[in-house]
N, C-alpha and C positions, 0 to 999 in steps of 0.2 A: 348558745343563748336561746332560751325558750320564749318565743313570742306567741301571743294569743290575740287574735282579732277576728272580727266577723265581716269585714268589708267584702263585698261581692258585687259584681256587675249584673248578677242574675236576679236581684230583687229591686223593689221600688226605692229603697234608700240609696243604692249604689254607693258612691263616695261623696254624696252631696252634703254640704254643710246646711245649717238651718236656713240661711238666706237662699241657698240653692233650692231647698225644698219649697220655700214660699214661691219662688219663681216657677218651679215645676207645677205647683198647684194652679197658679194663675194661667199657665200655658195649657193646662189640661193633660199633661203627659203622665201624671200619676194621680191617684186618688188618696184622700186622707185615710180611709180604712185599710188600703193595702200598705201604706207606709207604716201605720201603727202596727199592723200584723207583722211586717218585716222587722220592726224594732223589737217586738216581743220575741220573735224567733231568734233574732241575734242575741238578745239578752240571755235567753235560755241556753244558747249555744256556748257563751263564754263564762257564764256566772258560776258554773260548777267548778271552774278553775280559779276564777278571780275572787269569789266570795264578796261581791259588791252589793248585792241586793239585800236590804233589810226587810222590806215588805213589798209584795207584788200585788198590784191592783189592775190586772190585765183585763178583766171583764169590764171594769169601769172605763178603762182607756178605750176599749173597742166601742163602747156605747158613745163616748164623747166624740170619737172619730166620725161616727155616723151623724152626730148632731153637735158640732163643735161650737164652743162659745166664741163670740166675735173677738177680733184682735189681729194685729199684723202677723203674729206667729200662729194663727189658727191652724190646728191640725199637726203642728210640729211636736213630735214625741220628746218627752223629757223625764227626768227623775228629780225628786226633791230630797234633800238631805234629811235624815231622820232626827232632827232636833228642832224642827218647826212644825206647827200644827197644820195638817190638811184634813178637812172635814171627812170623816168616815175612815181615816187611817190612824192606827196607833202611833204615838210618838215615844219611842223606846230609848232614845238618847244613847244607843249602843251599850246599854247597861243590863245586867241580870238582877239588879237590886230591887226591882219592882215589876209588876205586870201592867203594862199600859193598856188602857181602853181606847177604842176609836174616838178621835177628837170630835166634839160636837159642832165645831165651826172652824173655818180657816183662820189661822193667825193673820196678823196684819201684813206680814211679808208675803205669805202664800196667797192672800187675797189679791195683792198687787201683782205678784209673779204670774199667777194663772189668768189674770185679766188680760194679759198680753195674747192669750189664745193658746198658750202651750198646753199640751195634753200630758198629764202625769201618768206614767206607767207604774209608779210606786215610789218607794223611799229607799235611800241608800245608806249603807253601813258606815259608821264612824267609830272613832275611839271612844271609850267610855266618857260621856259628857263632853267630848271634844278636847280632853286634856292632853293627850299624847300626840306627838308628831308622827305616829304610825297607828293606823287603825288595826290594832291587833287585839283579839278578844280571847280570854282564857278558855271559853267553851267553843266558840265558833271558829277561832283561828284568825289569820291575818287577811286583809285585803291585799292582793298581790298585783304588782305592776304588770300590765299586759306586754310591756316592752321586754321584760325579763322576769319570769314568775318566781325566781329565787329572791327577788327584791320587793320591798314595800312599795305600795302605790302612793304613800306619802300623806301624812297629816290626817286631820279628822274628816276632811272632805274626800278621802281616798276612794270611797265607793263611787261617788259621782265622777271623779276623774278617770277611774279605770273604765267605766262604761263609755264615756265620751272618747277616750283614746282608743278603745277597742272597736269603735264604730257602731255600738249598739244604739246610741242616740247622738245627735249632733251638739246638744247643749244640755247642761244640767246645773241645778242649784248647788252653790257652795257657800260657806261663810267662814269668816277669818277673824279669830281672836288673838292669834299669835303667828299667823302665816298660812292658815288652812284654805285659802284660795290660791295663794302664790306657791306654796310648797308642792301640792299635788300637781299644779300646772307645770312646775319645774321638772318634776321627775317623770311626767307622762307626756311631755312634748306638746303642751297645750298653752293657750293664752289664758291668763288668770289675772284679772284686774280687781284689786281691793279698792273700793271707791272711797272718796272723802267721807269722814264721819257725818252721818245724817243725810247722805245722798239718797238712800232708798228707805221706804217704809220698813219698820222693824217691829218685832214682837215686843210686848211690854217688858218681859224679863230683861231683854237686851237694853231697852231704853232706860231702865232704872238702875243700871250699874253705876257705882260712884265715878268710875272712869269708863266711858263707853268704848271699850276696846274692840268690840265685835262689829263687823260689817258683813252684810250679805252681798252676794253677787252671783256670777255664773262662771262656768268653765266651758270653753269652746275650742274648736280647732282652727278658727280663723279670726283675724282682727275684725273683719266686717260683721261677724255674728255678735261679738262682744259690743261693738259700737251700736249695732241695731238694737240690742237689748236695752242699753241705757237710753237710747232715743225713745223707744217705746215705753219704757218704764216711767219716764218723767212725764209722758202724756197722761198717765194714770195717777201718779202721785209725785208731787214736786215740793222740795224744800225751798221756800221763798228766800232763805238766807244764803243760798248758793246760786252762783251763776249757772244757767243750764248747760248741760253737756252739748245739747244740740245734735244735729245730724252730721257726724264726722264720717266722711266717705273717701278721703284721700290723704296722702301725706301732707304734713304741715310744711309751710314754706320757710318759716323762720329758722335761722341757724342758731343753735342753742349753746349756752354755757353749761358744760356737763362736767361735774366732779366725779372722779372715779375713786372708789374706796374698796380695797381688797381685804382690809382687816375687819374681822367681825367685832362685835361689841364684847370685849372681854375674852374672846377666843379668836384665833387666826384661821384663815382659810387654808386649805391644803395647797401645796405647790402646784398641783395640776389645776385646781379651781382658780388660783391666782392667775395662772397663765391663760386660761380660757377667758377670764375677765379682761385681761389686757388685750387679748385678740379682739374682743368685742369693742373695747375702747378704740382700737386702731380702725375698726370698721366704721365707727361713728366719726372719727376724725377724717377718714377718707371720704365720708359723705359731706364734709364741709363744716361739721360742728367744732366748736372750740372745746377741747378735752384736756382736763388737768387732773393728774393723780394727786390725792391729798390723804393725809392721815384721817382716821375716823374721828369726827368731832364729838362723838358721844362719850361721856365718861364711862370708864370700865365698871363702875358701880351700878349702871343702869339695869343689868340683868337681875341683880339682887332685889331691886325694888319691883321689877316686873314679876318675878317669880313669887315674891311675897303677896302681891295683889292677886295673881293667878291662883295661889293657894287659898286665898280667902273664898274664892268661888267654890272650891271643893269643900271647905269648912262649912259653908252655908248649906250645901247639898247634904252633907252628912248630918248636920244638926236639924235641918228643916224638912228632911226627906218625907216624913209621914204627912206633913201638912201639904207639901207641894206635889207629891206623887202618890199619895193614898196609903191605905192601911197595909198594903202588901209590901211596902218599902222595908228593906232589911239592910242596914248599913254594913253588916258583916259580909255581904255579898259584893261590896265594892272592890275594885281591883287594887293592887298594891300602890299604883301611882296615885289614884284618887285618895286613898287612905293616908298615904305619905304626905301628900299636899295638905290634907286637912290637919294632920298633926303639926306640920310646919307652920301653918297659919295659927293654930292654937297656941303655939309657943311664942308667937311674935305679934299677938294682937295689939299690944301696946305700941308697936312700930308701924302699924298700918296707916295711921294718919299721915306720917311723914312720907311713906312710900307713895301714897295716893297723891300727895302734894308734889313729889318728884315727877311722877308720871304726868300730872297736869302741866307742870312747868316745862316739860319737854316741847310743848308747842312754841315756847319762846325761843328755845334752842333752834328749832326748825325754822322759825321766821328769820333769825339772824343768818342761818345758812343760806336761805333763799335770797338774801340780799346780794350774794355773790354768784349763785349758781341756779340755773333754771331747773335742772334735772340732776339727779344723782344716780350713777350706775354702780351697782354692786352685784356679786353673785347672789342668787336667791338663797342658796344654801352653801355652807362652808366646806362640805366634803361630799363625796359621791354618795348616792342613795344607799342606805344600809341594806344588808341582806336580812331576809326574814329571820326572826329570832333575836336580832340585836336589841330590839326595844320591847321584848316580850313583857306583858304587864304583870306576870307573876314573879318577876325578879325583885331583888332588893331595891327599895325606893331610891337610895343614893346612887346606885349603879345606873338606874334608868335615867335619873336627872342629869348625871354627868354626861351620859351618852347623848341625851337630847341637847344639852347646851353646846356640845362640840359640833353638832350638826346644824342646829337652828340658831345661828349667831347673827343673823341680819334682819329677819322679817319682823320681830316684835316692835321695832322702833315706830313704824307707821301706825301700829295699833294704839300706841300711846299718843302720838302727835295728831292722829286723825287725818294725816295726809294720804293721798292716793298713791298706789304703787302697782306696777304691773310686772308679772313674770312672763318672759317670752322665750320660746324654745330656740335659743340662739347658739347653744353649744352642745357638743356631744363628747362624753369622756372617752378615754382610750379603750374602755371596756364596752363601748357602744351604747351607753345609757344616755338619755336626754339629760341635760343639765341647764336649767333656766338661768337667764340673766334678768336682774330686776332693775327697773327704772322707776324712780320716785320723783314726784313733783310737789309743788305747793298746794295747799288746800284749795279745792275747787277746780284744779287744773287737769281733770280727766281728759278733756279734749286735746290738751297738749300731748299727753301720754299716748292717746290713740293715734294722733297724727304721726308721732315718732314711730309707733309700732307699725303703722302702715308702711312707712318709709323702709323700715328694716325688713318687713315681710316681702316687699317688692325687691329689695336688694339681694336677699339670700334665700328666700323661701323657708318653709319649715320642714323638718324631717318627717317622713311618712312611715308609719308602722308597717304599712303594706310592702314597703321596699323603696328603693331609690327613686327619686323623681328629678326631672330636669329643673334646674334653678329657673326662677321667673325671669331672670335677665341673662342673656348669653354670656358665658364666661364666668359668672359668679358662682360661688359655692358656699354651703353652710359653714359656719365656724365649727371646727372640730379639732 
């Protein structure tokens, strides 16, 4: 197994998470310029292998480290996924179909994100317009997992995940329209929380979707970093229709009713993944929660409607590209997946209203489920992480879609319902790859998920790419 990481005890980053860096700054043991320099050096060390950086802005980052903007995360290095606008940086969306110019202003999300004090080193690579479950590019190649470079880093936030997992930065932006916070968290041994719909500020394009399936968030190596981000973000921008997440710093005390589902929506999980999920269920039961295995309550037709709506987004890009992305836009340079999705939408435009109605109605299905269960446990993904090439974007569209549906059979539901869900690094496959377990809760219940995540982190600890670590509690060991 080929692992790639830049963790070192010899630089200012060491193995600190974002919260640890904030503490180190306050104690005066490290300086912001030396931390940012270390993050840049680490990024350059690993990126030639991982292919995670879409745009480097290192001079800007060094300048900001000398004169950081205020915020709790002031001076903490980060990356922003290359599908939101950051002033002075191009937004290329992982595509070759146009030439992006530097953005004239921060988008709504980036404005909120960077107001926490985070220092952007640049932008990270994604699949073309975020459509694929693997960030693989016809010209540039794939974003590779630092845990095993023969495998994908997972979904459209792969670039951000690879850099956090490899130790280049402790926290990075991700967004999730079908699983792209949770999937890269799952395959890279990270914490990835997709928040409730409307929890964070979003760019206009995301807000105007007929079904707001996309949520922004972060990828981190610790629960406390994810919790700190949501605490700080809502100090800057808060949705008054949602109860605040607040300052979640410890495990929750309530014993929860947890439903366990190992069947994907329309596709089943592999025998190994089912077994890993049941081991996680046993862990939760051992912690005193009431755990019950149930059949998947979601109709098997749900993926058909989700893909139809997903394909509408590609159709709009293909048809409106000149207006939205400028005169350089050339639809013939879109990859086979985007073009195939656009064709699929074009053939079924008359069915779109019904599919949109089905996705909107999924909120009622979720509400009924929450009458019986506080949390639902599923695997984040139905099978082990594919090897590089399995989801190559120059393959036949039908082949790519079939392979995607076999793998991504759990995550899209919460994009439709708007509920929060978190992937935690609770399992390891026989091949030694991280495999996330997903916990979903009712709308507005991020604090419940964070409390449960803290409890699991304390019980078993997370695997480390640097090598084995002692569990946080004597005698406990990670699910594997």
